N, C-alpha and C positions, 0 to 999 in steps of 0.2 A: 574358615579362618577369618580373623578379625581384620580391622583396618589399620595395621601397624600398631606401634606401642607409644603411648604417652600417658602421663599421670601428673596430677597436681596434688601433692601430699596433703595440702591444707583442705582440699575438697574431700579427700578420702577420710580425713580426720573428722570433718564436719558431718559426713555421712555416718561415721561410727557413732557420733554423739546422737544423731537422730534415731538410729537404731536402738541405742541405749535407752532413750526416752520412751520408745515404743515398748521395750521390755519392762520398764518401770510401770508404764500404764497397764500392761497385761498383768503384772504382779499385783496391782491394786485390786483387780477383780479376783485374782486367786485368793487374796487375803479375805475377801468377803465371802467367797465360797467356803473357805476354811472355817470362818465364823459360823456360817449357816449350818455346816455339817456338824460342828461342835455343839450346836444348840440342841441337838437331838431331834427325835422324830415328831414330837408334838402330839403323841397319843399315849394313853395310859395302858401299858401292857397288863396291868392287873385286872382290867375290865374286859379282857378277851379281844376278839377280832371285830372291831368296829370298821367303819368305812375307811378311815385313815390307815388303820393297821393293815387292812387288806390291800390297799393301794400302795403301801409304803415301799415294798421291795423295788418296784420300778422307779419311784421317786428317789429312793436312796441311791439306786444305780446311777441315775442321771446326775445326782449331786456329786457322787464320787468321780464320775467321768468328767464333770465340769471342773472339779478341783485338779485332777491330774492333767487335763488338757490345757487349762489356763496356766498351769505350772510349766508345761512344755512351751507354750507361747512365750512366757516370761523368760525362761532359762535360755531358750534358743536365741532370742533377741539380745539378751545380756551377753552371752558368749560371742555372738556375731558382732555386736557393737565393740566389744573389747578387742576382738581380732582385727577389725577394721582400723581401730586406733593404732594397734601394733603395726599393721601394714603401713599406715601413714608415717609412723616413726621410722620404719625400715627404709621406705622410699626416700626419706629425708637424709639418711646417712649413707646408704649404699651408693656405689658408683652407678651412674645412670646407664652406662653402656653394659655393665654387668647385669643390671636389672632387666634390660631389654633382652639380652641373650638368654637369661634364665626364663624369661616370659615365653620364649618361643619353644621351650622344651616340652611343654605340657599343653597341647592343643585342647581347646574347649569348644563346645557348640556355641555358635554365635548367639548372643543374647538378643531377644526381641526388643525392638525400640518401643518406647511408650510415647504416644502422641500427646501434644499439649492439651487437647480437649478432653483427655482422660485424667487430667490432674486438676485438683481443686484450686491450687494457687501456683500457676506456672512461674509467676514473677518471684514469689517467695522461695520457690524450689531452688533457684540459683544460689541462695544463701543457706539452703537446707533448713529452712524454717518450717515448723509444723503447720500443716493446713488447719488442723483442729487440735486444741489442747486435749491431752489424754491424761488419765488419772481419775480415780473414783473414790469418793468419800462415803459411799454407802447409799442404800435406797432412800429416796425422798419419803419422809413420813406421810406426806399428803398422798403420794402414790400408793403407799401401803394401805391407806384407809379409803382410797378412792372408790365410791360406790358404783362407778361405771364398770369396774372389773368384776368378773363373775365370781372369783373366790370371795370377795367382800360380800357380794349378794348372798352367796351360799352361807357364809358365817352369820349374816343377819337373819336369814331364814332359819338356820339352826338354832339361834338364840331364841327366836320366837317360839319354836317348837318346844324347847326345853322349858321356857317360861310357862307354857300351857300346862306342862306336867307338874310345875311347882306350886300351882295355885288352885288345885282341884278340890281339896278338902274331902267332904263326904263322897263326891263324885268318884274320886280315886278308889275309895273303898268299895263302892258298888262295881266299878270297872273290874277290880280284882275278883270279886265274887262272880261276876258274869263271865269273865274269861276262864275261870276255873283252873288257873295255872299259877304256880309259884312265880313264873316269869311272865307277867302280863305284858300287853303290847306297849304300855307306858315305859316299862323297864327296857323292853326291846328297842324302843326308839332312843332312849338315853344311851344304851350300849352302842347303837349304830352311830350316834353322833359324838361319842366320847373323843376327847382330844382337843388340841389347840389348832383350830382350823386356820388361824392367821398364818400358819407356816406355809400354806398353799400360796397365799398372796405374796408373802416375802420371797418365796422361790420364784414365782412368776415375774415379779418386778425385777429381781436380780438377774434372771435370764434375759429379760428384755433390755435392761441397762447394759449388760455385758455384751449382748449382740450389737447394740449401737456403738459401744466403746470399741469393739474389735473392728467394726466397719471404719471407724475413725482412725484406728491404728493402721489399717490397710491403706487408707488414704494418705497417711503420713509416709508410709513405706513407698508409695507411688511418688510422693514428693522427692524422696531420696533417689529413686530410680531415674526420675526425669532430670534431677539436678546433676547426677553423676555421668549421664550417658555421653556428654560431649567433652568432659574433662578427664576421663580415664578410659583408655582404649588398650586393647591387647587381650591376650588369653586369660591372664589373671583377672582383668576387669570383667570379662565375660563370665568367669567363674563366680565372681561376687554378684554380678547382676542376675545371673540365673538363680543363685541362691535366694536373693531378695524376692524374685518373682515366685519361687516355690514357697517361700515363707508367707508371702502375701496371700497366695491362693489358699494355703492352709488356714490362715487367719479368717478369711472370708467363709471357708467351709465351716469353721467352728462357730462363726457368727450365725450361720444358717441353722446349725444344730441347736444353739441356744434360743434362737427365735422360735424354732419349732417346739422346743420344750416349753417355752412360755405359752404358746398357743395350745399345746396339748393340755397343759394344766388348766388353762381357761376353759377348754372344752369339757374336761373332766368335772370342773366345778359347776359349769353350766348344767350338765346332765344331773349332777347331784342336787343342784338348786331346784330344778323342775320336779325331781322325785320328792324332795322335801316339801315342796308346795302341795303336791298331791297328797302326801302323808298328812300334812297340816289340815287340808280340807276334810279328809276322812276323820282326822282327830276331832275337828270341830263338830262334825256330824255326830260322832259318838257321844260327845259331851252333851249336845242337844238332846239326843235320845235318852241318855242317862238322866238328865234333868227331868224329862217327862216321866221316866220310870220312877224317879224319886217322888215326884208330885203325886202320881197315882198310887205309888206304894205307901206313902205316908197316910193317905186317905184310907186305904185298905187296912193299914196297920192300926189306925185309930179304931176302926170297926172291930178288929180282931184282938186288940190289946197287945199288939206286937210291935217291935222296932221294925223300921222299914227294911233293914238288911235281913232281918229274920223272915219277913214276908217274902222277899226275893229268893232267899235260900230255900224256903218251903216250896215256892212255885217251881224252882229249878229241880228240886227233888221229885215233885209230882210229874213234871214233864219227863224227867229221866226215867221214872218208873213206868209211866204210861198208865198208871192205875186208875186215875180219876179224870181222864181227859174229857169225858162227857160232861161231868159236873163242872169242870173248869170252863169249858166252852160256854156253858149256860150263864156264867157270871160275866157280865159285860166288862166290869172293871178289870177282872182277872184276864179276860180275853184281850183287852187293850194292852195290858202289860206284856202278855205273851207275844203279841205282834211286835211290840217294841223290842223285846229281847231278841226275837228272830231277826229284826232289822239290824240290831246291834251286832249280832253274830256275822251278818252279811258284810257290814262295813268293816268290822275288825278283820275278817278274812281278807278283804281288799287291802287293808293297811299292812297286814303281814306279808301279802304278796309284794307290795311296794318295798317293804323293808328287805325282803329277799332279793328283789330286783336291784336295789341299791348295793347290797353286798356283792351280788353277782357282777354288777358293773365294776366295782373296785377290784374284784378278783380277775375279771377279764382284762382290765387295764394292766394289772400286774403281769398277766400272762400273754399280753399282746393280741388279745382277741377282743376288739373294741367296736363300738358302734361307729357308723360312717364318719361323722364329724370328727370324733376323737381319733379314729384310725387315720383319716386324711392328715390331721395335724401331726400325728406321730410319724407317718411316712415322710412328710415334708421336712422333718428334722434331718433326714439323711444319716450318714455315719460320721463319727468323729474323724478328723483328718489323720493322714499318715504323714507325720512331720519329716522334713528333710534332716539329714545329719547336720551336726554343727558346721558352721562355715569355717573354713581354714584356708589361708593362703599357703600355697605349696612351698614357698621359699622364705617368706618373711620371718625374721627373727628380731626379737626385741627383749629388753630386760623384763618386761611385764607379761610376756607371752604365757597364757594359761593361768595367770594369777589374778586376772580381773582387777588389776591396779591401773588407775588412770595415769598415763604418762604426761 
């Protein structure tokens, strides 16, 4: 049971305004999640399942959860703020004795008090001033391109890999011959990396910003809880204070979820970056090997009156048939080329293994079977909050009740 009944309608009204501002702040993040979701996946579905396409189911689930959860945060605060303003209006017009009698009819658990040292601006709380401005104008372009973030590093590494494949000339033709497949490893790399990888960084920055914003919204709610605790007492006051505490807890839980999503995306991009680095090192090695094959093949081609690609094709045919191995081994130039081809096959096999590992990582991420660092980041997200029901005073009536019209 509370400490009697007392109320200052102006304070309740100011509390309602504070909660409305919190709702508007949450809605500004909802709008940006809506924009990000509407922008699409960032990968080309015509090119099959690259890394982004494989990882996308989980990323898309997080985006949709972020949109729905930020809408909950915004809508609950909006309805709660309007209800508090309605309550303030009602207290201003109802008979004080009647209000006190009604208050006793519906006992509520006592609301926990909030100490001053848990409030960012105890002095400002008396006037229900926000401790931190809330509201979001979108990700900072400098943050989206910040090279300290792993998604940006991954995008840069991706571009370097794709640039390698775009400037090979004769080397690319020889690689296709040596690979002996319609889908050589250059095409496999391009397919692996297809899509707009900047989407990962946009997501990571937005989750990080939203987490900070929600923590600030929670701080402002604490301002309101501290400011109202001495000027509104009774069962209805406890009901409102308990609702504010529950709302604040959910806001902080959602902030944790968003912060974890940011870290998980960073961990995913970090793993992709290191795999791409290894692929690039292998890629560079194959180019070096092919250049040596070209050099020796041109010399042999001049001796035999053949184009270098024909020389290589002829050697591959001989190796495949095994018919003239003894003769081939006797020719030093040919033997050197064969050794280079075998080295090429070994490096290409390693590259293909890395490509499979990258796709496996993306599929594992989508299926919640991830490597340690990524798994830890995902676990740290926790679950989205279970929001309280809309706040409602049991007795208050006003012309604007339920209409979200400011009185």
